[in-house]
C-alpha positions in Angstrom: 95.7 48.9 -25.3 98.5 50.8 -23.5 99.4 52.7 -26.8 97.1 53.4 -29.7 98.7 55.3 -32.6 96.4 56.6 -35.3 97.7 58.2 -38.6 100.6 59.8 -36.8 102.9 61.9 -38.9 105.8 64.3 -38.4 107.0 66.5 -41.3 109.9 68.9 -41.5 109.2 70.9 -44.5 109.0 68.5 -47.4 110.8 65.7 -45.4 108.4 63.1 -43.9 110.2 61.9 -40.8 107.2 59.8 -39.8 104.5 59.2 -42.4 101.0 58.3 -41.4 101.7 55.3 -39.1 99.1 53.4 -37.0 99.8 50.9 -34.3 98.1 49.1 -31.4 100.5 48.1 -28.6 99.2 45.9 -25.8 99.4 46.3 -22.1 102.3 44.0 -21.3 105.4 42.8 -23.2 108.5 44.0 -24.9 108.2 45.4 -28.4 111.3 45.9 -30.5 111.1 49.1 -32.6 113.7 48.8 -35.3 114.9 50.8 -38.3 118.0 52.2 -40.0 119.3 55.6 -39.0 116.9 58.3 -40.0 114.0 56.0 -40.4 111.8 57.8 -37.9 112.3 55.7 -34.7 113.4 58.5 -32.4 110.9 61.0 -33.8 108.1 58.5 -33.1 109.3 58.0 -29.5 109.6 61.7 -29.0 106.0 62.2 -30.1 104.8 59.4 -27.8 106.5 61.0 -24.9 105.2 64.5 -25.8 108.7 66.0 -26.4 107.6 67.1 -29.9 104.1 67.5 -31.3 103.0 65.6 -34.4 102.2 67.3 -37.7 99.0 65.3 -38.0 97.3 62.3 -36.4 97.4 61.4 -32.7 98.3 58.8 -30.1 96.7 57.7 -26.9 99.0 56.4 -24.1 97.4 54.7 -21.1 94.1 56.3 -22.0 95.5 59.9 -22.4 95.9 61.8 -25.7 99.3 63.2 -26.4 97.6 66.3 -27.8 95.0 66.9 -25.1 96.6 65.4 -21.9 100.4 65.6 -22.3 101.0 66.0 -18.6 99.0 62.8 -17.8 100.9 60.9 -20.6 104.3 61.9 -19.0 103.1 60.7 -15.6 102.5 57.2 -17.2 105.6 57.0 -19.3 109.3 56.4 -18.4 111.7 57.5 -21.2 115.4 56.8 -21.7 116.5 58.7 -24.8 119.5 57.7 -26.9 121.5 60.7 -25.8 121.0 60.2 -22.1 120.8 63.7 -20.5 122.1 63.7 -17.0 123.3 66.3 -14.5 127.0 65.3 -14.4 127.8 67.5 -11.3 125.3 65.6 -9.1 125.9 62.4 -7.2 123.8 59.4 -8.2 121.5 59.3 -5.2 121.3 63.1 -5.2 120.1 63.1 -8.8 117.5 60.3 -8.2 116.2 62.2 -5.2 115.9 65.3 -7.4 113.9 63.4 -10.0 111.7 61.9 -7.3 110.9 65.4 -6.0 110.0 66.5 -9.6 107.5 63.6 -9.7 106.3 64.3 -6.1 106.9 60.7 -5.3 105.8 59.6 -1.8 108.1 57.4 0.2 111.0 58.8 -1.8 113.8 57.0 0.0 112.3 53.6 -0.5 111.6 54.2 -4.2 115.1 55.5 -4.8 116.6 52.5 -3.0 114.5 50.2 -5.0 115.6 51.5 -8.4 119.2 51.6 -7.3 119.0 47.9 -6.4 117.0 47.1 -9.6 119.5 48.7 -11.9 122.7 47.6 -10.1 123.8 51.1 -9.2 124.8 50.4 -5.5 128.6 50.2 -6.1 128.6 53.7 -7.7 126.2 55.8 -5.6 128.9 57.8 -4.0 130.3 59.0 -7.3 129.4 62.1 -9.3 127.5 61.1 -12.4 130.3 62.7 -14.5 132.8 60.2 -13.1 130.8 57.2 -14.1 131.5 54.9 -17.1 129.1 55.1 -20.0 127.5 51.8 -18.9 126.7 53.1 -15.4 125.4 56.4 -16.9 123.0 54.3 -18.9 121.9 52.6 -15.6 121.3 56.0 -14.0 119.1 56.9 -17.0 117.2 53.7 -16.7 116.8 54.2 -13.0 115.2 57.7 -13.5 112.9 56.3 -16.1 111.7 53.7 -13.6 111.5 55.9 -10.6 107.8 56.9 -10.9 106.7 53.3 -11.7 105.3 54.1 -15.1 102.9 51.8 -17.0 104.9 52.4 -20.3 108.7 52.4 -20.7 110.3 53.7 -23.9 114.0 52.8 -24.1 116.2 54.1 -26.9 119.4 52.1 -27.1 119.3 51.2 -23.4 122.3 48.9 -23.4 124.7 51.3 -25.2 128.1 51.1 -23.5 127.4 48.1 -21.3 130.0 45.4 -20.9 128.9 41.7 -21.5 128.1 41.1 -17.8 126.1 44.3 -17.4 124.4 43.6 -20.7 123.1 40.2 -19.4 121.8 41.9 -16.2 120.0 44.7 -18.0 118.5 42.3 -20.6 117.1 40.2 -17.7 115.7 43.4 -16.1 114.0 44.3 -19.4 112.5 40.8 -19.7 111.2 41.0 -16.1 109.7 44.5 -16.5 108.0 43.3 -19.7 105.9 40.9 -17.6 104.3 43.9 -15.8 104.6 46.8 -18.2 104.6 47.8 -21.8 108.1 48.3 -23.1 109.2 49.8 -26.4 112.8 49.0 -27.1 114.8 50.6 -29.8 118.1 49.0 -30.6 120.6 48.3 -33.5 121.7 45.1 -31.8 119.7 42.3 -33.4 120.8 39.7 -30.8 119.4 41.9 -28.1 116.1 42.2 -29.8 116.0 38.4 -30.4 116.8 37.9 -26.7 114.2 40.1 -25.1 111.4 41.1 -27.5 108.0 39.4 -28.0 107.1 41.5 -31.1 109.0 43.5 -33.6 108.0 46.6 -35.5 110.3 47.8 -38.3 110.1 51.3 -39.7 111.8 52.5 -42.9 111.6 56.0 -44.4 108.9 56.9 -41.9 106.6 54.0 -42.8 105.9 50.8 -40.9 107.2 47.9 -43.1 106.8 45.0 -40.6 104.8 44.3 -37.5 104.9 40.7 -36.3 105.6 38.4 -33.4 109.4 37.7 -33.5 108.8 34.0 -34.2 106.9 34.8 -37.4 109.7 37.1 -38.6 112.3 34.4 -37.9 110.3 31.8 -39.8 110.0 34.0 -42.8 113.7 34.6 -42.9 114.6 30.9 -43.3 117.6 28.9 -42.2 121.3 29.3 -43.2 123.6 26.3 -42.5 127.4 26.3 -42.9 128.5 22.9 -44.1 132.0 21.6 -44.8 132.7 18.3 -46.6 136.0 16.5 -46.7 136.2 16.5 -50.5 133.1 17.9 -52.1 133.8 20.7 -54.5 130.8 20.7 -56.9 128.0 22.8 -55.3 125.5 22.1 -58.1 124.7 18.7 -56.5 123.7 20.5 -53.3 121.0 22.4 -55.2 119.2 19.1 -55.7 118.7 18.5 -52.0 115.0 18.9 -51.1 114.4 22.2 -49.4 117.5 24.0 -50.6 116.9 27.4 -52.0 120.4 28.8 -52.4 124.0 27.6 -52.1 127.0 29.8 -51.6 130.6 28.6 -51.9 132.6 30.2 -49.0 135.8 28.2 -49.0 137.5 24.9 -49.8 134.7 22.3 -49.7 132.6 24.7 -47.6 129.2 26.1 -48.4 126.3 28.2 -47.0 123.0 26.5 -47.6 119.8 28.6 -47.5 116.6 26.8 -46.8 113.1 27.2 -45.4 112.7 23.5 -44.6 112.8 22.3 -41.0 114.2 19.0 -42.2 117.2 20.4 -44.0 119.7 19.0 -41.5 118.5 15.4 -42.1 118.4 16.0 -45.8 122.1 17.1 -45.8 123.1 14.0 -43.7 121.3 11.8 -46.2 123.0 13.6 -49.1 126.4 13.0 -47.5 125.6 9.3 -47.0 124.3 8.8 -50.5 127.4 10.4 -52.1 129.9 8.9 -49.8 131.0 12.3 -48.4 132.4 12.9 -45.0 130.6 15.8 -43.3 133.1 17.8 -41.2 131.0 20.7 -40.1 127.3 21.6 -40.1 126.3 24.6 -38.0 123.5 27.1 -37.9 124.6 30.5 -39.3 121.1 31.9 -39.4 120.8 35.6 -38.6 117.1 35.5 -39.0 115.9 38.9 -37.7 119.0 40.6 -39.3 118.1 39.1 -42.7 114.5 40.3 -42.5 115.7 43.7 -41.4 118.1 43.9 -44.4 115.4 42.8 -46.8 112.8 45.3 -45.6 115.1 48.3 -45.3 117.5 47.9 -48.2 117.2 50.8 -50.7 
């Protein structure tokens, strides 16, 4: 295991920011780490990167204890915090060279060039960091996290401030990195987690409330179909369709149908045919991970 967490807790007085969590995270892949604000995500990530000590419990990262070998842990971890701290009066390449010197990286010029290319920073390297857009500042933060080629990457809201084109590029980079490294990705953007993560861990009020492959979480959430008929107004007949669990009326002749059946589309077609109804729209409105997140973190 790249990361083994055992009974890890962080308390601030009577407040339990992280409450006795245990996890095994494998050597490769992208793990989504989700939770509402104040749930304990950032606190957990700060403990794993040795920025703050735990109140109790421990974690082992790449074979090194966060309590006994914090320097070795930091050598093996790349961290992009949510509030990306950068030296704004330095140029991009100057800053990355400075970080490379801190890590005592050999062949510094090549490594810096590699991360500049990997993160798409080439068009902006002649600018001061303070002159960059928020999206490019995020890229600089990601570049410094990658510079020492860590085994584990911990990324807290890595795509904050990116435009749609940049977002696509960074998502692809995260997917590619997940083939070789262990990535923990914290994000409030459910589509992003759906797009890049193999596994999802959800934390709420300092406790782990879900830990599953993303396919399992999606299956548990069920399907939501938006359907519109030409003339149907009585939703009660829709409840009789096999596999229908809930029907919501959302407009004239329009309904949201909740189901856990993979055959629900065919069943709705058969319903329309049987009752001589013209089916104008049937589209998937499922927000599967989002629904699971709401169910597990709702007060």
